[in-house]
ZADREN-281323 format. One line per 3 residues: number of its first residue (from 1); for each residue x, y, z of C-alpha. Coordinates in steps of 0.1 Angstrom, whole numbers, plus 2048, in hexadecimal, padded with zeros to 3 digits. Layout:
// residues N
NUM = X:Y:Z | ...
//
This chain:
// residues 490
1 = BD6:3D5:CC7 | BE8:3D0:CE8 | BD0:3DB:D03
4 = BC6:3D9:D27 | BA4:3DB:D36 | B99:3FF:D2F
7 = B86:3FF:D50 | BA6:3FC:D64 | BB8:41A:D72
10 = BDA:408:D6D | BED:411:D4E | BF9:3F5:D36
13 = C1C:3E9:D3F | C28:3EE:D1C | C21:413:D20
16 = C3F:416:D37 | C55:402:D21 | C4C:417:D02
19 = C51:436:D17 | C74:42A:D21 | C7C:424:CFC
22 = C71:448:CF5 | C85:454:D13 | CA6:448:D04
25 = C9D:452:CE1 | C96:475:CED | CB6:474:D02
28 = CCA:471:CE2 | CB5:48A:CCF | CB5:4A5:CEA
31 = CD9:4A0:CF2 | CE2:4A9:CCF | CC8:4C5:CCE
34 = CD7:4D6:CEC | CF9:4D8:CDC | CF0:4E0:CB8
37 = CEB:506:CB6 | D09:510:CCB | D1E:4F5:CBB
40 = D17:504:C98 | D1D:527:CA5 | D3C:522:CBA
43 = D4D:503:CAA | D43:504:C85 | D45:52A:C88
46 = D23:531:C77 | D11:552:C7B | CF5:54F:C94
49 = CDB:556:C79 | CE9:539:C65 | CE9:522:C84
52 = CC5:52C:C8B | CBC:525:C67 | CCC:502:C66
55 = CBD:4F9:C87 | C9B:504:C7C | C9D:4F1:C5C
58 = CA9:4D2:C6F | C8D:4D5:C89 | C73:4DC:C6D
61 = C7E:4BD:C5A | C7F:4A9:C7B | C5A:4B0:C80
64 = C50:4AD:C5B | C5F:48A:C59 | C45:479:C70
67 = C29:483:C58 | C38:470:C3B | C45:455:C52
70 = C23:451:C61 | C13:44C:C3F | C2C:431:C36
73 = C27:420:C58 | C01:421:C55 | C00:413:C32
76 = C1F:3FD:C2F | C39:3F7:C4A | C24:3F8:C6A
79 = C30:409:C89 | C49:3EF:C96 | C5E:3ED:C76
82 = C5D:413:C73 | C6A:418:C97 | C87:400:C91
85 = C91:40F:C6F | C8E:432:C7D | CA2:42A:C9C
88 = CBF:41C:C87 | CC0:43A:C71 | CC1:452:C8F
91 = CDD:43E:C9F | CF2:441:C80 | CEB:466:C80
94 = CF7:46B:CA3 | D16:455:C9B | D1F:46D:C7E
97 = D1D:48B:C95 | D3A:47F:CA9 | D56:489:C91
100 = D4B:4AE:C94 | D52:4B3:C6F | D3C:4CB:C5B
103 = D36:4B2:C3F | D2C:495:C55 | D16:4AC:C6A
106 = CFE:4B2:C4D | CFC:48D:C45 | CF7:485:C6A
109 = CDA:49F:C6D | CCA:491:C4D | CCB:46D:C5B
112 = CBB:479:C7C | CA0:48A:C69 | C99:46B:C54
115 = C99:454:C73 | C83:46B:C88 | C69:46B:C6C
118 = C64:445:C6F | C69:443:C95 | C55:45F:CA4
121 = C31:45B:C99 | C34:435:C98 | C3E:432:CBC
124 = C22:44A:CC7 | C09:436:CB2 | C15:416:CC3
127 = C0D:426:CE5 | BEB:430:CD7 | BE6:40B:CCE
130 = BE7:402:CF3 | BC4:412:CF9 | BA2:40C:CEB
133 = B8C:429:CE0 | B7D:43A:CFF | B97:42D:D17
136 = B98:447:D32 | BBD:43F:D39 | BC9:44C:D17
139 = BD0:470:D21 | BE2:465:D40 | BF5:44B:D2D
142 = C01:464:D13 | C0B:47B:D2F | C21:45F:D3E
145 = C2F:459:D1B | C36:47E:D19 | C48:47C:D3B
148 = C5E:461:D2B | C67:479:D0F | C70:494:D28
151 = C86:47D:D3E | C9D:479:D21 | C99:49D:D16
154 = CA2:4AA:D39 | CC0:494:D41 | CD0:495:D1E
157 = CD7:4BB:D1B | CE7:4BB:D3E | CFD:49D:D38
160 = D07:4A7:D15 | D0E:4CB:D1F | D25:4C2:D3B
163 = D36:4A6:D26 | D3C:4C0:D0B | D4B:4D8:D24
166 = D62:4BE:D33 | D6C:4A9:D15 | D60:4B9:CF5
169 = D42:4B9:CDF | D49:498:CCD | D47:485:CEE
172 = D25:495:CF5 | D19:488:CD4 | D25:465:CDE
175 = D0D:468:CFC | CF0:46F:CE4 | CF9:451:CCE
178 = CF9:43A:CEC | CD6:446:CF6 | CC8:43C:CD4
181 = CD8:41A:CD6 | CC7:414:CF7 | CA6:41E:CE9
184 = CA9:405:CCD | CB3:3EA:CE5 | C94:3F1:CFA
187 = C7C:3F0:CDD | C8A:3CF:CCF | C84:3C1:CF2
190 = C5F:3CA:CF0 | C57:3BB:CCD | C48:39A:CDA
193 = C33:3AC:CF4 | C25:3C4:CDA | C15:3A8:CC7
196 = C00:3B5:CAB | C02:3D9:CB6 | C16:3EB:C9B
199 = C19:3CF:C82 | C18:3D7:C5D | BF4:3D9:C4F
202 = BFD:3C0:C34 | C1C:3AC:C3A | C19:399:C19
205 = C18:3BA:C06 | C3A:3C3:C15 | C48:3A3:C07
208 = C3D:3AA:BE4 | C5A:3B1:BCD | C5D:3D0:BB7
211 = C7A:3CD:B9E | C86:3AF:BB2 | C87:3C2:BD2
214 = C6E:3BB:BEF | C58:3DA:BF5 | C64:3DD:C19
217 = C89:3E1:C0F | C7F:3F8:BF2 | C6E:40F:C0B
220 = C8E:410:C1F | CA4:417:C01 | C8E:432:BF3
223 = C8C:442:C16 | CB2:445:C16 | CB0:45A:BF6
226 = CA1:475:C0B | CC2:47A:C1D | CD3:490:C02
229 = CB3:4A4:BFF | CB4:4AB:C25 | CD8:4B4:C22
232 = CD0:4CE:C07 | CB4:4DC:C1C | CCB:4E1:C3A
235 = CE9:4EF:C27 | CD6:508:C12 | CBC:513:C2C
238 = CD1:532:C36 | CD6:53F:C13 | CB7:534:C01
241 = C9D:529:C1C | C9A:508:C08 | C8A:4F5:C25
244 = C71:511:C2C | C66:515:C07 | C63:4EF:C03
247 = C52:4E6:C24 | C38:500:C25 | C25:4F5:C05
250 = C2B:4D0:C0D | C1D:4D6:C30 | BFF:4E9:C23
253 = BF8:4CB:C0C | BFA:4B3:C2A | BE1:4C8:C3E
256 = BCC:4CB:C1F | BCB:4A5:C1C | BBD:4A3:C40
259 = BA3:4BE:C36 | B9A:4AA:C17 | B96:48A:C2C
262 = B7F:49D:C43 | B69:4A9:C26 | B64:486:C19
265 = B5D:478:C3C | B3B:476:C4E | B31:494:C63
268 = B3F:487:C84 | B61:47E:C76 | B62:49E:C61
271 = B5C:4B4:C7F | B76:4A1:C94 | B90:4A6:C79
274 = B87:4CB:C78 | B8F:4CB:C9D | BB0:4BA:C95
277 = BBA:4D6:C7D | BB0:4F2:C96 | BC5:4E1:CB1
280 = BE2:4DD:C99 | BE1:503:C92 | BE2:50A:CB8
283 = BFF:4F1:CBB | C12:503:CA0 | C0E:524:CB1
286 = C17:518:CD3 | C37:507:CC8 | C41:524:CB2
289 = C48:536:CD3 | C52:518:CE8 | C6C:50C:CCF
292 = C81:52B:CD4 | C91:517:CF0 | CAC:507:CDA
295 = CB5:528:CC8 | CAD:54A:CD5 | CA8:540:CF9
298 = CC9:52C:CFA | CDC:549:CEC | CC9:560:D04
301 = CD4:54A:D21 | CF8:54A:D13 | CFB:56F:D10
304 = CE2:580:D27 | CDA:569:D44 | CEF:566:D64
307 = CF4:541:D63 | D09:53F:D83 | CF7:52B:D9E
310 = D08:525:DC0 | D29:530:DB0 | D26:517:D93
313 = D21:522:D6F | D07:50D:D5D | D0C:509:D37
316 = CF2:51A:D23 | CE9:4FA:D10 | CE0:4E9:D31
319 = CC2:500:D36 | CB1:4ED:D1A | CAC:4D3:D35
322 = C97:4EA:D4A | C77:4E6:D37 | C78:4BF:D35
325 = C82:4BE:D5A | C64:4D2:D64 | C4F:4BC:D4D
328 = C5C:49D:D5F | C54:4AB:D81 | C32:4BA:D78
331 = C28:49F:D5F | C1F:486:D79 | C09:4A0:D8A
334 = BF8:4A8:D69 | BF2:484:D60 | BE0:47E:D81
337 = BCE:4A0:D7F | BBC:498:D5F | BB1:476:D6C
340 = BA6:485:D8D | B92:4A1:D7C | B83:489:D62
343 = B75:473:D7E | B63:492:D8B | B58:49E:D69
346 = B6D:4BD:D6E | B89:4B6:D55 | B8E:4D4:D3E
349 = B86:4CE:D1A | BA3:4C9:D01 | B9E:4EC:CF1
352 = B9D:4FC:D14 | BBF:4EC:D1C | BCC:4FB:CFB
355 = BC0:51D:D07 | BD4:518:D27 | BF3:50E:D13
358 = BF3:52D:CFD | BEE:545:D1B | C08:534:D30
361 = C23:535:D15 | C1C:55A:D12 | C20:55F:D37
364 = C42:54C:D34 | C4F:566:D1B | C42:582:D32
367 = C59:573:D4D | C77:577:D35 | C6D:59B:D2F
370 = C6A:5A1:D54 | C8D:593:D58 | C9B:5AC:D3F
373 = C8C:5C8:D54 | C9C:5BC:D74 | CC1:5B7:D6B
376 = CDA:5AF:D86 | CFA:5C2:D8F | D0B:5B2:D70
379 = CEF:5BE:D59 | CE4:59A:D55 | CC2:58A:D59
382 = CBF:577:D7A | CBC:551:D72 | C9B:54F:D86
385 = C88:562:D6B | C94:549:D50 | C89:52C:D66
388 = C68:53B:D6E | C61:541:D49 | C6A:51D:D41
391 = C52:512:D5D | C35:523:D4C | C3F:515:D2B
394 = C3F:4F2:D3A | C1C:4F7:D49 | C10:502:D27
397 = C20:4E4:D16 | C10:4CB:D2E | BEE:4DA:D27
400 = BF3:4D7:D01 | C0C:4BD:CF5 | C04:49C:D05
403 = BDF:4A4:D05 | BE1:4AE:CE1 | BF4:48F:CD7
406 = BDA:47A:CE8 | BBE:48D:CD8 | BCD:487:CB5
409 = BCB:461:CBB | BA7:464:CC7 | B99:47A:CAB
412 = BAB:46C:C8D | B9D:44E:C79 | BB1:42E:C80
415 = BBC:42C:C5C | BD0:44D:C5E | BD9:44E:C83
418 = BFF:44F:C7D | BFB:468:C61 | BE7:47F:C78
421 = C00:47C:C93 | C1B:483:C79 | C07:4A3:C70
424 = C07:4AC:C95 | C2D:4AB:C94 | C2C:4BD:C73
427 = C1E:4DB:C85 | C40:4DD:C96 | C50:4E0:C74
430 = C3D:500:C6F | C43:50B:C92 | C68:508:C8F
433 = C69:51B:C6F | C55:537:C80 | C6B:534:C9E
436 = C8A:53A:C88 | C7C:55B:C7C | C74:565:CA0
439 = C97:55A:CAB | CA8:56E:C90 | C96:58D:C9D
442 = CAA:589:CBD | CCC:587:CAB | CE2:5A4:CB5
445 = D07:5AF:CB1 | D1C:59A:CC8 | D2D:5BA:CD5
448 = D0D:5C9:CE2 | D0E:5C9:D09 | CF4:5B4:D1B
451 = CE1:5D2:D28 | CDA:5DD:D04 | CD3:5BB:CF6
454 = CBA:5B4:D12 | CA4:5D0:D03 | CA4:5BE:CE2
457 = C99:59D:CF2 | C7F:5AF:D07 | C6E:5BD:CE7
460 = C6C:59C:CD5 | C62:588:CF4 | C48:5A2:CFE
463 = C37:5A0:CDC | C37:57A:CDD | C27:57B:D00
466 = C0B:592:CF3 | C04:57E:CD4 | C02:55D:CE7
469 = BEB:569:D02 | BD5:57A:CE9 | BD2:55A:CD4
472 = BC9:546:CF3 | BAD:55F:CFC | BA0:55E:CD8
475 = B9F:538:CD9 | B87:539:CF7 | B6B:545:CE0
478 = B70:525:CCB | B6F:50D:CE8 | B4A:505:CE7
481 = B4A:4FE:CC2 | B69:4E8:CC4 | B5A:4D4:CE1
484 = B3B:4CF:CCC | B4F:4C2:CAE | B63:4AA:CC4
487 = B42:496:CCA | B49:48D:CEE | B6E:486:CE9
490 = B82:49A:D03
//
């Protein structure tokens, strides 16, 4: 384990290098994410429901992958090799997006899904390996790591959106490809400093040959067989909901395995894993609403929001950068806030932070509803309401996501840490499938005037606001029990 003295307030230097790696990987990922739905709708000429369905299947698989990739990393490859293999696959995927051809798009998305499965949980697990159990810097460290994610996520949609407007979509995808190459370069530069952190659990086992092929390369080859499966899930999601019907039972089995592990553990570990499952449920609910940003909220911004600021029209895709930009600005404050409160024994418990998150995301949707009730002279929502809603979403995300990720590394047994982190991301698979259904509730005829479509959005967003706030208030009643089961881990 690479580690610094846990009594120090200074973060390990490798944290910043790993955060920079994640910054550039997320630059590529979010650059493509910002373009995807409107690209399919306006350039591939897909119906909006089909675009929503493909995006939801893509996002669901993106977050399902780290669960499987985490298991492979824990048991065989280790985190370093998983990050490298995953990064190469993602780079190839972004490269294949550049031709803008329908056929290559599906292959490209499948490669990004595969690569992300190996990359995502393994890099986060490497960050967790920088800290010993009980290190008070862990939450702050993961918040800094989360800021790194959002630097890339905030800059990429803006750059890619304006490159698309000026030169075309294929050049915007080139930008995403370059971001992934930089991430790989940065990680290769850290391998010597990482030392044993993230090495395979049994290097000799990886060298053993099966049918004349070393196990390591056999794992890579078998992983590539998943690409045509992912292509099928993406292509047929609109007509047959193939991804939905496949991922739901698989996901339930994954969570069932964690539950089974809890039952055969001692009381302390069992109760901590029960907390993991409760927090994962809250995570799924939160991001079912939050993840409307790439679908319904992007279309809402495109059709119903006055995007002209100081005489300049902002592309709808660029508003995806608002949340990560707020995260970047406020993340530093939150990382210091948790440390400041912890020193004074006033740090809210993890479940309390989850309560705040659910209530805040509900308030954000209430802001969108308020905007539809205060249309301007063009019958459009003033952009300030969109920004205010995203601000509340960001505050909720900062209460939940980095803290939740840190808590997963603290509560999970060391032997299944990457798998538990993968399951944490798996929650987002379910959230994106739910978000797809919510987004489809907002789909309306393109010829309906904004003043009428605003009413449709207000109904859906209003219901989301009420459900989210109600869930947060209900969770308050479970806070004492959850704190007890955490056994002093905050």
